[in-house]
C-alpha positions as CSV (number, residue, x, y, z in Angstrom):
1,M,-79.1,-99.2,2.2
2,K,-77.9,-97.9,5.5
3,T,-74.9,-95.7,5.4
4,K,-72.8,-94.2,8.2
5,V,-71.6,-90.7,7.7
6,A,-69.4,-88.7,10.0
7,A,-70.7,-85.1,9.9
8,E,-71.2,-82.2,12.3
9,S,-75.0,-82.2,11.9
10,S,-77.8,-84.2,10.2
11,L,-78.1,-81.5,7.5
12,H,-74.4,-81.8,6.8
13,A,-74.7,-85.6,6.6
14,S,-77.5,-85.3,4.1
15,L,-75.5,-83.0,1.9
16,L,-72.5,-85.3,2.1
17,V,-74.6,-88.3,1.0
18,Q,-76.2,-86.3,-1.8
19,Y,-72.8,-85.2,-3.0
20,A,-71.5,-88.8,-3.0
21,Y,-74.6,-90.6,-4.4
22,G,-76.5,-87.9,-6.2
23,M,-79.4,-85.6,-5.5
24,N,-82.6,-87.1,-3.9
25,S,-80.6,-90.1,-2.9
26,V,-81.4,-89.7,0.8
27,A,-84.6,-91.6,1.6
28,A,-84.9,-90.7,5.3
29,T,-83.6,-88.0,7.5
30,P,-80.2,-88.9,9.0
31,I,-80.2,-89.9,12.7
32,L,-77.5,-88.7,15.1
33,L,-75.7,-91.5,16.8
34,S,-74.2,-91.4,20.2
35,E,-71.5,-93.6,21.7
36,G,-74.0,-95.3,24.0
37,D,-76.2,-96.7,21.2
38,V,-76.2,-100.5,21.3
39,A,-77.8,-100.8,17.9
40,Y,-74.7,-99.2,16.3
41,P,-71.7,-101.0,17.7
42,H,-69.4,-99.7,15.0
43,Y,-69.8,-96.1,16.1
44,K,-66.3,-96.0,17.6
45,S,-64.7,-97.1,14.3
46,I,-66.0,-93.9,12.6
47,T,-63.3,-91.3,12.6
48,P,-64.4,-87.7,12.8
49,K,-61.8,-86.6,10.2
50,P,-60.3,-88.5,7.3
51,P,-56.6,-89.0,7.6
52,S,-54.6,-86.2,5.9
53,I,-53.0,-86.8,2.6
54,K,-49.4,-85.8,2.4
55,P,-48.2,-84.3,-0.9
56,Q,-45.4,-86.3,-2.6
57,A,-42.1,-84.6,-3.0
58,P,-41.3,-84.0,-6.7
59,S,-38.9,-86.6,-8.0
60,A,-37.5,-84.3,-10.6
61,K,-37.6,-80.6,-11.6
62,P,-41.0,-79.9,-13.1
63,K,-41.1,-79.2,-16.8
64,P,-42.1,-75.7,-17.7
65,P,-45.4,-75.3,-19.6
66,P,-45.1,-75.6,-23.4
67,T,-44.8,-72.4,-25.4
68,L,-47.4,-71.3,-28.0
69,Q,-45.2,-72.6,-30.8
70,Q,-44.8,-76.0,-29.2
71,V,-48.6,-76.2,-28.7
72,Q,-49.2,-75.4,-32.3
73,V,-46.7,-78.0,-33.5
74,N,-48.1,-80.6,-31.2
75,G,-51.6,-79.8,-32.5
76,L,-50.5,-80.2,-36.1
77,K,-48.8,-83.5,-35.3
78,Q,-52.0,-84.8,-33.7
79,K,-54.0,-83.7,-36.8
80,V,-51.6,-85.5,-39.1
81,A,-51.9,-88.7,-37.0
82,Q,-55.7,-88.4,-37.1
83,D,-55.6,-87.8,-40.9
84,R,-53.4,-90.9,-41.4
85,L,-55.8,-93.0,-39.4
86,K,-58.7,-91.7,-41.5
87,V,-56.9,-92.6,-44.7
88,Q,-56.2,-96.1,-43.4
89,Q,-59.8,-96.6,-42.5
90,L,-61.0,-95.3,-45.8
91,Q,-58.6,-97.6,-47.7
92,A,-59.8,-100.6,-45.7
93,Q,-63.4,-99.7,-46.4
94,Q,-62.7,-99.4,-50.1
95,R,-60.9,-102.7,-50.1
96,Q,-63.8,-104.3,-48.4
97,Q,-66.2,-102.9,-51.0
98,R,-64.0,-104.2,-53.8
99,D,-64.0,-107.7,-52.2
100,V,-67.8,-107.6,-51.8
101,K,-68.1,-106.7,-55.5
102,K,-65.8,-109.6,-56.5
103,L,-67.7,-112.0,-54.4
104,V,-71.0,-110.9,-56.0
105,K,-69.5,-111.4,-59.5
106,Q,-68.2,-114.9,-58.5
107,R,-71.6,-115.9,-57.1
108,K,-73.4,-114.7,-60.3
109,S,-71.0,-116.6,-62.5
110,I,-71.4,-119.8,-60.4
111,A,-75.2,-119.4,-60.5
112,K,-75.0,-119.2,-64.4
113,I,-72.9,-122.3,-64.6
114,L,-75.3,-124.3,-62.3
115,R,-78.3,-123.4,-64.4
């Protein structure tokens, strides 16, 4: 796959591609393009610098970080929620096991009747 990269040098272009696509992803040495190259008509559409990103103004006053006590309380609340979920899953599993046992008993009784 041919990829166009705007960089100051071919080494810089290789590093940018490796950063974006992973190590050893550059199969060939990058070639420096000039404005006169006919084979690369899109050269002029490559911008040397990406447009700058302006920070957004905060819509409200930022909340202060939580205190140690608030972090502990939140951690305990999350643990309680996880434990409740585990209990529900265990109860559902036990219900399923009971249903399977009932079904096996019913099948055995039906098999005895049919004999």
